[in-house]
C-alpha positions as CSV (number, residue, x, y, z in Angstrom):
1,M,7.3,-22.2,-96.3
2,D,9.1,-25.4,-97.1
3,R,6.4,-27.1,-98.8
4,T,3.0,-26.7,-100.4
5,P,0.5,-28.5,-98.3
6,S,-2.0,-30.8,-99.5
7,C,-5.9,-29.6,-99.6
8,L,-7.5,-30.3,-96.3
9,I,-10.6,-32.0,-97.8
10,C,-9.8,-33.7,-101.0
11,S,-5.8,-34.2,-100.4
12,S,-5.0,-32.7,-103.8
13,S,-1.9,-30.6,-104.6
14,T,-2.6,-26.9,-103.9
15,K,-1.2,-23.7,-105.0
16,F,-0.2,-20.6,-103.3
17,Y,-3.2,-18.1,-103.1
18,T,-2.2,-15.0,-101.7
19,K,-0.4,-13.7,-98.4
20,K,-2.7,-11.6,-95.9
21,N,-2.1,-10.3,-92.2
22,F,1.3,-12.2,-92.1
23,H,-0.6,-15.6,-93.0
24,N,-0.2,-17.9,-96.3
25,Y,-3.3,-18.7,-98.2
26,F,-3.2,-21.9,-100.6
27,K,-6.1,-22.7,-102.9
28,C,-7.1,-26.1,-104.2
29,P,-7.9,-26.2,-108.0
30,S,-9.6,-29.6,-107.6
31,C,-12.2,-28.7,-104.7
32,G,-11.9,-24.6,-104.6
33,L,-11.1,-24.6,-100.8
34,I,-8.9,-21.5,-99.7
35,F,-7.2,-22.1,-96.4
36,L,-4.4,-20.9,-94.0
37,Y,-1.7,-23.0,-93.6
38,P,-0.1,-23.6,-91.2
39,S,-3.3,-24.1,-89.3
40,P,-3.3,-22.2,-85.8
41,T,-3.3,-24.3,-82.7
42,A,-5.8,-24.8,-80.2
43,A,-4.2,-22.1,-78.0
44,E,-4.1,-19.6,-80.6
45,L,-7.5,-20.0,-81.5
46,N,-8.6,-19.3,-78.0
47,A,-6.6,-16.7,-77.9
48,Y,-7.7,-15.1,-81.4
49,Y,-11.2,-15.1,-80.4
50,G,-10.9,-12.8,-77.3
51,Q,-13.0,-9.6,-76.8
52,E,-10.9,-7.7,-79.6
53,Y,-12.4,-10.2,-82.1
54,F,-15.9,-8.9,-81.6
55,I,-14.8,-5.0,-80.5
56,S,-11.6,-3.7,-81.9
57,D,-9.7,-1.0,-80.2
58,G,-8.0,-0.1,-83.6
59,S,-4.8,-2.1,-82.8
60,S,-5.9,-5.3,-84.6
61,K,-7.2,-6.0,-88.1
62,R,-8.9,-9.5,-87.3
63,G,-12.7,-9.7,-86.6
64,Y,-15.4,-6.9,-86.1
65,D,-14.9,-3.3,-85.5
66,N,-18.2,-3.7,-83.8
67,Y,-20.0,-7.0,-83.4
68,N,-23.1,-5.2,-82.1
69,L,-23.8,-3.2,-85.3
70,T,-24.2,-6.6,-87.4
71,I,-27.1,-7.6,-85.2
72,A,-29.7,-5.6,-87.4
73,F,-27.9,-6.7,-90.5
74,K,-28.6,-10.2,-89.7
75,R,-32.1,-10.1,-89.0
76,P,-33.5,-10.4,-92.8
77,F,-31.4,-13.3,-93.2
78,Y,-32.7,-15.1,-90.0
79,E,-36.3,-14.4,-91.0
80,F,-35.2,-16.0,-94.5
81,L,-33.9,-19.2,-92.8
82,F,-36.7,-19.4,-90.4
83,F,-39.2,-19.2,-93.2
84,H,-37.6,-22.6,-94.6
85,L,-36.7,-24.0,-91.0
86,K,-40.1,-23.9,-89.3
87,A,-41.4,-26.5,-91.9
88,L,-38.8,-28.8,-90.3
89,T,-41.1,-28.5,-86.8
90,P,-37.8,-28.5,-84.8
91,T,-38.4,-28.4,-81.0
92,A,-34.7,-28.5,-79.7
93,V,-31.9,-26.4,-81.2
94,L,-28.6,-26.1,-81.0
95,D,-26.6,-23.0,-82.6
96,V,-22.8,-23.7,-83.0
97,G,-20.8,-20.7,-83.2
98,A,-23.6,-18.5,-81.4
99,A,-21.2,-15.6,-80.7
100,Y,-23.6,-13.1,-78.4
101,G,-26.6,-15.5,-79.0
102,D,-28.4,-13.4,-81.8
103,F,-29.7,-16.5,-83.4
104,V,-30.4,-18.3,-80.2
105,Q,-32.5,-15.4,-79.4
106,F,-34.5,-15.1,-82.4
107,L,-35.5,-18.7,-82.4
108,K,-36.7,-18.3,-78.7
109,E,-38.7,-15.4,-79.6
110,R,-40.5,-17.6,-82.1
111,G,-41.2,-20.5,-79.3
112,L,-38.2,-22.8,-79.9
113,N,-36.4,-24.2,-77.3
114,A,-32.7,-23.1,-78.5
115,R,-29.4,-22.9,-76.9
116,G,-25.9,-22.2,-78.3
117,L,-22.5,-23.0,-78.1
118,E,-19.5,-20.7,-78.3
119,I,-15.7,-21.3,-78.2
120,S,-15.1,-17.6,-77.1
121,D,-15.3,-17.1,-73.4
122,H,-16.1,-13.3,-74.1
123,A,-19.1,-13.9,-76.7
124,A,-20.4,-16.7,-74.6
125,A,-20.5,-14.4,-71.3
126,A,-21.9,-12.1,-73.2
127,A,-25.0,-14.2,-74.6
128,R,-25.7,-15.6,-70.9
129,S,-25.8,-11.9,-70.0
130,R,-28.9,-11.6,-71.8
131,G,-30.1,-14.7,-70.2
132,L,-29.5,-17.1,-73.1
133,N,-28.2,-20.5,-72.9
134,V,-24.9,-20.4,-74.5
135,A,-22.4,-22.9,-73.2
136,T,-18.6,-21.9,-73.5
137,S,-17.0,-24.9,-75.4
138,S,-15.4,-26.5,-78.4
139,L,-17.6,-28.2,-80.8
140,E,-15.2,-31.2,-80.3
141,D,-15.7,-31.3,-76.6
142,F,-19.3,-30.5,-76.3
143,A,-20.1,-33.5,-78.3
144,K,-18.4,-35.8,-75.8
145,T,-20.9,-34.4,-72.9
146,P,-24.3,-35.1,-72.2
147,L,-26.5,-33.2,-74.4
148,L,-30.0,-32.4,-73.4
149,P,-31.6,-33.3,-69.8
150,S,-33.7,-35.9,-71.2
151,G,-30.0,-37.4,-72.9
152,R,-31.4,-37.0,-76.3
153,Q,-30.0,-35.2,-79.2
154,F,-31.1,-31.9,-81.1
155,D,-33.3,-32.5,-83.9
156,L,-31.8,-29.3,-85.5
157,V,-28.3,-28.2,-85.5
158,T,-27.2,-24.9,-87.3
159,A,-23.6,-23.7,-87.7
160,L,-24.1,-20.1,-89.4
161,D,-20.7,-18.9,-91.1
162,V,-18.7,-20.9,-88.4
163,F,-17.9,-24.1,-90.4
164,E,-14.8,-22.3,-92.2
165,H,-13.4,-21.6,-88.5
166,F,-12.5,-25.2,-88.2
167,F,-9.3,-26.9,-89.6
168,N,-10.2,-30.5,-89.1
169,F,-13.5,-30.8,-90.7
170,E,-14.1,-34.5,-90.7
171,E,-13.5,-34.4,-87.0
172,A,-15.9,-31.3,-86.9
173,L,-18.4,-33.2,-89.0
174,K,-18.2,-36.2,-86.9
175,S,-19.2,-34.0,-83.7
176,L,-22.0,-32.4,-85.5
177,E,-23.5,-35.8,-86.6
178,K,-23.1,-36.9,-83.0
179,L,-25.2,-34.1,-81.7
180,T,-27.6,-34.4,-84.6
181,A,-30.7,-36.7,-83.8
182,S,-31.9,-39.7,-85.9
183,G,-34.3,-37.9,-88.7
184,G,-32.7,-34.7,-87.8
185,H,-31.5,-31.8,-89.6
186,L,-28.0,-30.0,-89.9
187,L,-27.8,-26.6,-91.5
188,I,-24.4,-25.5,-92.5
189,V,-23.9,-22.3,-94.0
190,T,-20.5,-20.9,-95.2
191,P,-18.7,-18.3,-97.2
192,N,-18.5,-19.5,-101.2
193,T,-14.7,-19.0,-102.4
194,K,-16.5,-19.1,-106.0
195,S,-18.8,-16.3,-105.4
196,L,-18.6,-12.9,-107.5
197,T,-17.6,-11.1,-104.5
198,A,-14.8,-13.5,-103.7
199,R,-13.8,-13.6,-107.3
200,L,-13.8,-9.7,-107.5
201,L,-12.1,-9.1,-104.3
202,W,-9.6,-11.5,-104.1
203,K,-7.4,-10.9,-101.0
204,H,-9.5,-8.2,-100.0
205,W,-12.6,-10.5,-99.6
206,Y,-14.0,-9.9,-96.2
207,Q,-14.3,-13.8,-95.6
208,L,-10.2,-13.9,-95.4
């Protein structure tokens, strides 16, 4: 480690935070961001989000033991979100980081035109096997392609526990903005490094 990196968001000086699973984490005293350094390459990310990220064979500490077991746990949270989102009367929804398409399915059950975007070949294929419209692509590449058949953008774009997976936040935000229609809404849900669980568990915090 030849130098202490600057914060990816505010460019302030950072401090070493912890080491976990052979990765170094740094924390920004100014904005609170905790980030892995050096950042993974696109090729490393594609390899990381393979099948073993969603269904562990016990040889890796990354991802989930079994992603399917998290679906029932998430339903109450989806209900909470929908209670607030339905007032926006969205007609076309894009869920970024859709994984197996659980939120896409949830929204479709409630009559919305919902589709998903997922970088993992495995997860996107699993979603499509359920009859869901989930494309395999990075956010940045998808934002460069034609959108809905009508050519218009999405009036609601959601990114649930996915924004923290990006390492170029400015590029990600520009892509999300490009996909969101004028007057539309963008919902980002992301872990809070100042939360009680983060402060209590430190390097054992699951979100790391």
